[in-house]
N, C-alpha and C positions, 0 to 999 in steps of 0.2 A: 504494500500500500504506500502510495506517495502522499506527501503533504506539501501542497503548493502554496506559496505566498500570493495573496491578492491585495491589490491596492483599492481602497474605497474612497471615493471623492463625493462630497456634498455638492449638489447643483441647486438651482433655485427651488425646484419643487420635488426633487427626487434625489436618489443616489445612483452613482454608476461605479462599476468596478472592472478591473482588468487583471490579467495574470501575466506578469512580465516574462515568465518562462514559456508561455504559450501565446505567441503573438497572434492577435486577432480574436482571442478569447475574451469576450466582454459580456456584461449583463447590467441591467438596471433594475431598480425597485423603488417602491414608495418609502421603505424604511431600510435601515442598515441590515436588519435581520432578513428581510425579504431579499435584499440584494445578495447577501451571503448565500442564502439557499439557492437562488437562481444561478449564482456563480458555480456552486457545486454541480448543478445540472449541466451548465455550460461546459465546464471542464470535462465531465464524463463524456458529453457529446463530442467535444473537440477531440479527445483521445480516441474515441470510437472511430471518428473520421480519419484520423492519422493511421490507425490500424488498417482500416479498409483500403487506404491508399498505399499501404505497406511503407509508410513514412516513419522515420525515426521519431520516437516519443522522448522528448527532452526530460531528463531527470530534474527535479527541483534544484535550483541553485541560487535563487534570489533570497536575500535576507533583508528584512525591513527593521530598522531601529529608529527610535526617537532620540533626538539630542536636545538638551536644554541649553538655551542661549539667553544671555541678558540683553534686553532691548531697552534703550532709553528713548523717550519721546520728548 
């Protein structure tokens, strides 16, 4: 079982997400939770497509971290 990193971004009225390790694999949702669930489905579908095309399935390699910086205004 692979564990892929996804990036979730807030838009005006919804959320969108993508998987850096699987270019073109994206999803949107009304909430973060819905977006995460849709990304799980999108990743499974994306990998299924890669398998059908006999294309290499990239192993997860992206790591996301948060850094704290001091900002003065």
